[in-house]
C-alpha positions, 0 to 999 in steps of 0.5 A: 453468495451468502457464504461469500459475504459471510466469509468476506465480513469475517475476513474484514473483521479479523483484519481490524481485530488484529490491529486492535489487539496488536498496535505494533502492526501499525509500525509498518505503514508508519515506517512506509509513510515516513520513508516515502516522505523522506524520499520526497524531501530528498527529491525536492532538495536535489531539485533545488540544490543540484538540478535547478542550478543547472537550468541557468534560466528558462532556456536551460530547462531543455538541457542538463536540467531536464536530464538530471531532474528526470533521473532524480524523479525516476530514482525517487519513484523506484525508491518509493515503490520499493519502500512500499513493497518492502514494508507491505511484505513485513506487514504481511509476514507479521500478520501471517504469524499473528493469524497462525496463533503466534505473538510476533513483534515488529522485528519478526515482520522485518525479518520476514521481509529482509529474508526475501530482500532480493525478490522484493527488490526485483518485484519493485523494479518490475511493478514500478516499470509496468506502472510507468509504461501504463501511465506513458501509454495513457498519456499518449492518448488524449481525452477519455481514451487515455483515462480509460487506458490508465484506469483499465490498465492500472486496475488489471495490474492491481488485480493480477498482482494482488497476491504477489507479495505473499507469494514471493514471501512464502512460495519459492517461485520465479517472477513469472511463475509468481505472477501467474500464481498470484492471478490464479489465487485472486481468481479462485477467491474472486468473490471474497477478495472483491467484497472484502476489499470493498468493505475495507474501502467503504469503512476507510472512505467513511473515515476520510469523509469524517476527516474532510467534514472536520476540515471544512467546518474548521475552515468555515469557522476560521473564515467566519472569525472563530480562528482558534476554533477553526484551527482546532477543528482543522487539526482534528480533521488532519489527525483523523485523516492520518489515523484513518490512513494508517489503519486503512493501510494496515487493514489492507495488508492484513487482509491480503495476508488473511485472504492468502491464508484462506486461498491456500489453507481454507482457514478464515479465523485465526488459529489458537495454536501455531499452524503450518506456517510455523515451519517456515524459516526465513 
C-alpha cells in the first residue's frame, strides 16, 4: 500500500509538472471545450430556426417538431462525444511523446489522433450509444433505483473503458479486444489508477471551491451595494473556474497516458531520452 500511494503521487505530480513545463498541452482541452460550445450553439440555432417553426404552436410539439428536434439532439450528442474522444486522443499522444523524452508540438498530438481517426470515430459511436442506453435504463426506473442504475452503470463503464483511448492509439486491436485490454490494464493498476484519479479530483475540486467562493462573495457584495467590487469578484471566480477546468482536463488526460505507460512498461518518471514509444509511426 505505501508503494501504491507513493507511485500515485509521483504519477499525479508528473501530470501537473508536464502542464507547467509545456503549456501547449492545454490546447487540446481548450479546443475540445470551444468545439463543444460551437456544437451547442449550432444545436440551439437549429432548434430556433428549423425545428421551432415546424411546431406551429403547442399542438405541434408531438409532430414533426419532436422528430426533428430529437434528431438534432442526437447529432449534437454524438458530435460532442466524438470531439471529446478525438481531443483526448491527441492529448494522450502528445503527453506520451513528452513522457518519452521528446518535445512534441500540438501538431504532433493532432497527428497521432488523425492517424487513428476511423477507430476513434467508431469508439465515439459505441461509447455514446452505451451512454444513452444507460441513461434510458435509469430513466425507466423511478426514484432511488433509477439513480443507482445510472451511477453504477456509468461508473462501471468509465472504469472498464478508462484505458480505451491509449489502447486504440497504440495497440492494433479490434473494438472488443481493445475493450477487454482496457479493462485488464485498469485491473492490473487498480490501486494506482484509483488513488491517482482521486488525488487529481481532490486538487481540482479544491480549485472549483475557490472559484465558487469568489463568485458567492462577489454576488453578496453586488447585492449589498458594492456592485463594481461584486462584478470584479464574480469575474475572478469565473476566470479561476475556467482555468481550473482546463488544467483539470489536461491533467486527467496526461495522467491517463502516464498510467498507460506505467501499465505497459512499469515506468513512472519521464524518460530523459526517447523510449520505445519513438518507434511508433502514425
